[in-house]
N, C-alpha and C positions, 0 to 999 in steps of 0.2 A: 342843385337844391340841397340845402343842409338837412341833416336828420332831425328827428323830433327833440324837443326839450326833455331831458331825462332827469328824473329826481336823483339827487346825489346818492341817496341810500340804495337805489336800484343799481346804479353804476358800480358802487362799492361791492354789492352782493354778487353781481355778475363777475366782477374781476376776481373776487375771492374764490368763486367756483372754478373759474378758468385757471387761476394760478395753481390750484390743486390738480386739475385735470391735465394741464399742459405747462408744467413748470419750465421756466426758461424761455417761453415763447412770448410773442408780442400779444399779451392778453388784452391790452387796451384796444388793439386793432380788431381782435377776434370779437370782443364785446360789442364794438361798434357795428360789426357785420351782423351779429345776432340781433341787435336792436333794430337795424334796418330791415332784417328779414321778418321779425315778429310784429313790428309796427311800421309797415310801409305806408307812406303818405299820411302819417299821423303828425300833426304839428306839436302835440304835447302828450306825454304819458302821465296819467294821473295816479296818485296813490289811492288805492282802495282802502276804505276804513277797515281796521283790524276786525271789528265786530262782524263785518260781512264775510270775512274769510274764515272765521272760527266760530263765533257765538251764534251766527245766523247763517249757517251754510245752506246751499241749495238742495237740501234733501230733508225728508220727513217721513212719518208713518204712511203717508199717502203714496209713496213711491214703490213701484214694482216694475220689473224690466222683463221684456220678451227677448230671448236669444234666438236668432234665426239666420239662416242663409237668405240672401236676396232672392233665390229661386227655390225655396222650399215649397212654394205654391206655384204651379204652372198650368197653363191651359192651351199653349201652342198658338195663341193669338195675341194676347196682351202682354206688355212688359211685366215681368214678374214683380217688380217693385210696386206697380199699381195694384196688383192682386194682394200683395202683402198689406198695403195701405187699406184696401177695401176690407180685408179680413179683420184688421185691427179695429177699424171704425164700426164694423158690423157686430163683432163679437166681444171685443176686449175693452171698449170704451167704458170709462168709469171704474175699471178694475186695474188696468195696466197703463202706465203713463210714460214708459220709456221703452226704447227698442235698440238692441245691439244688432245691427246688420253686419254679419261677418264679412270678411274682405270682399268688397264689391268692385275691385279694380281688375283690369286685364291680368291674367295669371297663366302659369304654365303647369303647375302641379300643386299637390297638397291642398286641393280644393280652395284655392285662393291665397294661400300663405306663401306662394312664390310669386311676388308682385312684379309685374313688368313696368307699370307706370302708376305712381301714387296720385297723379293728378287727373286721371281719366277714370270713368265708370265703365265697367264691362258692358258693351252695347247689348249683350244678350239679356241683361237685367233691366236696363233702362238708362237713365241719365241723371246728371246732377240736379236737374229740375225736379225729377221724381223724388230724389232724396231730400231736397229742400222742402218740398210739400210735406213729406213724412215728418221732417224735423220741425215743421211749423205746428204739428198736432201732438207730437211726442218728443220727449228728450232723446236726441239721436246720439248713439254711441258708435264709434268707428275704431278700427284697428290701425295703429301705427306700428307696422312690422319693422322693428328696429334692427334686428340682428343680421338680416340677410335680404337679398333680392333675387329675382329670377335670373338664371343664366342667359335668358333672352332679353334682359333689360338693356336699355341704352347704355347705362353705366358699364355693364359687364362687356358689352360689345366694344366699347371704347377701350376697356382693359385689354381685351384680346388683340386689339389693333394698336396698342401702345399710344393711345390718344388721350389728351386731357378732356375732362377732368377725371374720367373713370379709371385711368391707369393708376391713380393714386388712391382709389377708393376701396381696395380689397385687401384682405389679410392673406399673406403668403407665409409659408414656413418651409424649412429644410426638412425633407422626409427623413433625414438621419437624426433629427432632434428627438429627444425623449419626450413624447407627448402622452405618456401613459397615465399621467395624473389628470388629464382633461376629463371633466364630467360631461357626459353626453346623453341625450334621450334616445339615441338611435344606435343600432349595432353596425352600420355600414362604415367603411373606412373614412377617416376624418379628412384626408387630403385628396384633392383631385388634380391630376397633372393636366396642364393646358399649354398649348404652343402660342407664343406671342412673338412679335418682331424682335423682342429683346431676349428671346430664348425660352426654354421650357421653364414654367413656373408651377408651383404647387399651391393652389388656393385652398383656403380653410372652409370646410362645409360641415357645420355642426349638425345640421338636420338631414340634408340630402345633397347629392351632387348637382341638383338643379337649383338649390338654395345656397347661394354663395355668400359667405359672411363678409360684411362691410367693415371698414377699418375706422373706428372712432378715434384712433390715435391721430388721424388727420382732422384738424379742426374744421377744414372746409366741408367735410362730410357732415359734421354736427350742424353747421350752418344750413346745409341742404335740408336736414330733417326739421330744423326750426321753421324754415320756409314752408315745408309741407304741412306742419302743424297749423301755421297761419292760414294756408290755403284751405284746409279742412274747416277750421273755425269759421272762416268767412262764408262757407257754404252750409252752415247750420249745425255742424258737429259741436256738441257741448260736453261730451264725455269721451276722453281719448284713452284707449286701451293700449298700453305699452307692451306689445306682444314680444315674448322671448327676451325680455329686457335683461334677465339675469346673466345672459351669455355675451353681452356686447363688447366687453373689454378683454382682449387676448394678451396673455403674457406667458411665454413658454416657461415651463417649470412650475406653473401653478395650475389649479383646477380650472381656471378660466371661467369661473362662475362666482357671482356676488363680489367681484373685484371692488375695492374701495372707490376706484374711479367710476365704476358703474353707478354706485350710489350717488356720487357727486353729480353725474349727468342727470339723474332723476331729480336731485335737489335743484339743479339749474332750471329744469323744465317746470318744477313747482314754483320757483320764483317768478318765472314768466307768467304762469297761470294766475298767481296771486296779484299780479299787476295788470292783468288783462281786463278790459272793460266788460267782456263777457264772463259769465259764471262758469268757467272751464273747470272740469273735474278730471284728474288723472287717476287711472287705475292700473296697477301693475299685474301682469300675468306671469306668475312664478310658481310653476308646478313642482314644488320642492317641499322638504320637511317643514313642519309647522313654524318653528321659531326662526328658520331662515326666511320663510315667507313673510311673517309679520315684521321682520326687520326693515321692510320697504316702507313702513310708516315713518322710519327715521325718528327724529325728535320733533314730530309734527311738521317736518319740513321736506318730506319726500312725497309719496303717493297720498292722495286723499283716501283711497280705498285699495284694499287687497282682496283678491279672490280667496275665499275660505276653502282652500283645497283639501284640507284634512277632513272636512265634513262628509263628502260623498262616500268614501270607502268606509268610514266608521258608522254612518247611518245605515248603509246597506248591510254591513256586518251585523249590526244590532237586530235588524229585521230578519235576516237569514238564520240567525242563531237564537233569536228570542231573548236577548240579554242586552241591557243598556250599560253594562259594566265599563266597557272601553269608551263608549260615547260619553258617559259620565266623567270618566277619568280625564278625558281630553278637555271637556267643557269646564271642569273645575280648574284646570291649569291655564285656561285662556284669559288673557288680560282684556279688560274693556278696550275698545278702540280709543286712541287718544282724542282729545278735544279737537274738533275740526277734521275728523277722519271717520271712516266706517268700514265694516266688513261687507263684502259683496258675497252673499250666500247663494249657492247653487247646488243642485244635486245631479243635474245632467247638462251636457253641453254637446257641441259638435265633436269633442274628443271623447275618450273613454273615461272610465272611473280610474283616476290616477292612484297608483300604489305608493309612490315615493312619499307623498305627504302623510301617509299613515305610519311611516317609520317611527319607531319608539312607542307605538301603540299596538300595531298588528305585527306579530312575529311571523316567521316563514311558514310555520304550520297553519296559522290562521289564514294567511294569504293563499296558501295552497288549497285550503278547504273552500274558501270563497271562489277561487278560480274553478275548482272542480264542480261546485254547485251550479255556478252560472253557466259553465260550459254545458251542463245538463239541460239548461233552459235555452240553449242555442247561442250562447255568447262565445266570444273569441278572446285571445290574449295577445298583446304586443310586447316585444322584448326591448331592452336597452342594453348598451354596453356597460359592463361593470368595471370599475377601476382595477387595473392589474390584469384585465382579460376576462373572458367569459361573458355570459349574458344573465340578466335577471328580468323578471316580469316588470313591465313599466306601467301598463294599464290594462284594464278589462274592457273590451269593446262589446257593447250590448245596448239595446234600448232599455232604459231604466224600467219601463213598465214590464218588459219581459224578464228583467233581472229579478223581479219580485214576484214571480209566478208561484213560488212556494218557499219552503225552508230547507236548510241543510239536512235536517233529520228526517223529514217526511216527504220531501220532493214537492211536486206540484199539488195544489189543493184548490179549494173554491174560494180562497180569501185574497186573490191577487188584487182586486180592486181596493178592498179595505186596507191592505198592506201598503199599496202604492199611495193612496190618499193620506195615510198616516205619515209616510215619509215627507210628503209635501207640506203637511200641516206642521210638523216639527220645524221645517225650514222657515215657515212663515212666522213662527214664534220666536226664533232666535234673534239676538241683537244683530242689527245690520239691515241691508236692503235685499229682499229676495229677488232672484232672477229665475225665470221659467223658460226652459228650452221648449221650442214650439212642439217638438215631438213628445214632450211630457204632457203638455196641455191637451194634445190630441190622442194620447195613449197609442202612439204608433208602434207597430211591431218591428222585430228585427228584419232588416232588408238584406237577406242573403243573396238575392239576385243582383243587387247593386255591388256587393262585395265581389261576386264572381265577375262582374263586368269591369270593375276598376282594378281588382287585384289588391285592394287596400282594406285592412280590417276595420278601419274607422268608418268606412262607408256603410257599415251595418246600421248606424244610427244617423244617417244623412239622407233619409228617404225624401223623394219629391212627390208631393201629393198632386194629383189631378184636381185642380180647384173646383170645377163644376161637380165632380163626383164627391169631393169632400163636403161641399155645401149641401148636397142631397143627404148625405149621412148626418150632418149636423142638424138638419131640419127634422130628422126622425127621432123623437124622444126615446124610442126603444133602442136606438143604436148605441153601442157601448162607448164609441168615441164622443158622441153628443153627451152622454151621461157623465163621462169624466170631465169634459170641458165645463159643463154646467156646475158641477160640484166644486171644481177648482175655482171657478170665478166667484161662486157664492162665498167661499171661504176667503178669497183674496179681498172681496169687497167688505166683508166683516172686518178683516184685519186692518185695512186702510182707514177705517173709521176710529181706531183705538189709539189714543195718545200714548198708552203704555207700550205700544209697538214702534215708537219712534226709534230710528236706527241707533240712537245714543241713549235711550232710556235705560235705567238701571236693570241689570240682570243678575240673578243669583241662581245657582244650580241647586235644585231640591234633592234631598236624600230620601228616596222613596223605594229603595230596593232595586234589584236588577230587572224586574218585569216591567217597570215603568220608567219613563224618562220625563223629567219635569223641570221647568224653569219658572222663576218668579220674575215678572217684569213690572216696573213702576214708572209711571210717566214722569217727565222732567219736572212738572209742578207738584208731584207727589199726590195728586188727586186720585189717580186711577191705579189700581193693582190688578194684575192678571196672573193667576196660577195656571200655567199651560202644562197639562199632564197628558201623556200619550202612552197607551198600552202597546208595547213592542212585541207582544207574544200572540200566539194563535189561541190563547185560552182566556176566559174571563178572569179579571184581576180586581181585587178590592182596593179602593182608595179611601183611606180613613181621613176624615177631616182634621183630626188632631195633628196629623202630619203637616198640615198647612196652617199658616198664620192668618186665619180668617177672622178679622177683627170683629168683635161682638158689636151688634147694633147696625152693621152694614147690611144692605140687601145684596145677596150674592146670586149671580145667574151664570149659567153656562152660555157663553156667547154663540157657540156653535149650534146648540139645540134649542135655546130659548128657555130651558128648564130652570125654574127657581130652585135654589139649593138652600137647605137649612142645616147649618152646622150641627144643630142639636140631633139631627138624624144619625150622626155617627159616621156613616160611610156611604159611598155609592159603589156599584160594581161596573167596571168598564168592560165592555164586550171586546172580543178580539180586535186589536188595532184601533179601538175607539179612542178619540181624543176629546178632551174638554178644555175650554178656556174659561176658567172661573173668575169672574170679575165683579167688583163692587160698583162699577160705573159702566153700564152698558151703553155704547154709542151705536146708533143706527147707521147702517151703510148709506153711502151717498146714492142718490137716485141713479138707476141704470137706464133711464129713458134716453133715447138717442135725440140729439138736437135736430 
């Protein structure tokens, strides 16, 4: 059977990508195999209208995403994916419309990121049918772990036995080579010695010796991953997270991060997404300094979205120290996302609070102060290898709710809830799509027992809730977990009703002094303005209306409280960590009734 009819422009684009990635190779043949992998059994590939790809993208102010492991909720009886679905339908419907289920494949380490088989679902979680049902109700986001696979995978077993195709799928290096320039997020040795029928080889392991780096220098491996992309799309995945993508191309003598061929591989995947019948969104996971991170937008031809990695450490710093100076400085230098792209905003995730993305904003003294403060609240710190030797702090491991127990100057206080809700409200106001880690919605505490059991610092923020017990707590209005979830969802529902919070709506950073952090958002049709102002201190702070461009003749209201505001009054006073969203066009939240 011949392959699908291919638009000439698509064929030319793929060949251009491949000529750059694999110069001197049979790129026409590689392109044909990629087309066959991404469009199997398709008689024709259609050109999607440009307007659908850029001017009318599949995201809006109505979008909000839940980040969770497939087994964050367990009961010992039902597949955890069914419990997750039940939780979302019961509590999140009408507020959150997307879900990132962290790696749900069979795995051997790193809580899922050492993948054994990309085409199977871990039977402890459920099945592809469960994920498909979840994807029918919510936009489903899944990980494509690109850089490495488990040392127990079929590919690596083939490598160890010198059998095709796996014997050609892994990066090896001479241990005598100078690898000191390699940028790594872990302090363990880079190379692992293994025995094969062809003799001893040293495989490259950027993250751990159980996570063996695959070799994208082999085009057959690229075809394998394109085939996996199609397999996931056919099972309901619509947002693909390119995990650890920055590290995928290895070249001895270079840092082996952000290689030009890495960017070209992302461009190739974007081309495939642009021609797909499905509205596929690519998001890159690059936990690196800010301007390295946003480089993955490319020229509107790489990722649709990038994680806003600089935001968490700078937001936490602002609340611990009661000053928005660095947060303001960062936000003033942030370009708007290019047309057809958006920022993926988050404050907490399955990982810690990354410190590399704060480089250029937080100096060593500020980082040391944050670490000391959060360690006082029960947090931990993980290290990374520094170029040239030694170690540096890589991330702070802590539940975000616990990280905001108090301030650097006064320690724990009675303002934890207000401080935490302030952090989430700032995130909701920023340009982009907000993402909420399940343990932030539930105000989960540090799980030191899990750390002791697993031996990994990141386990502190990977608690597993007993679902029946959680449901009991959420049914009690006096329970703090229920209170946090209710207020978070109230604010999310308000947000999703406001056109000025569209991910690509205009944003301008307000100059309100260091006690307040504020942005002005304006809807794409210029009808709605919102002045989102947040007190980042533990003390009342005045907000003078003259500092805002509140046009005369408009009716201004705080969306969060419903209070009508009169510019002639001169000012209002924001209580500790109080937030206001002052708008000229108040839109009511969508109904929260269940179908």
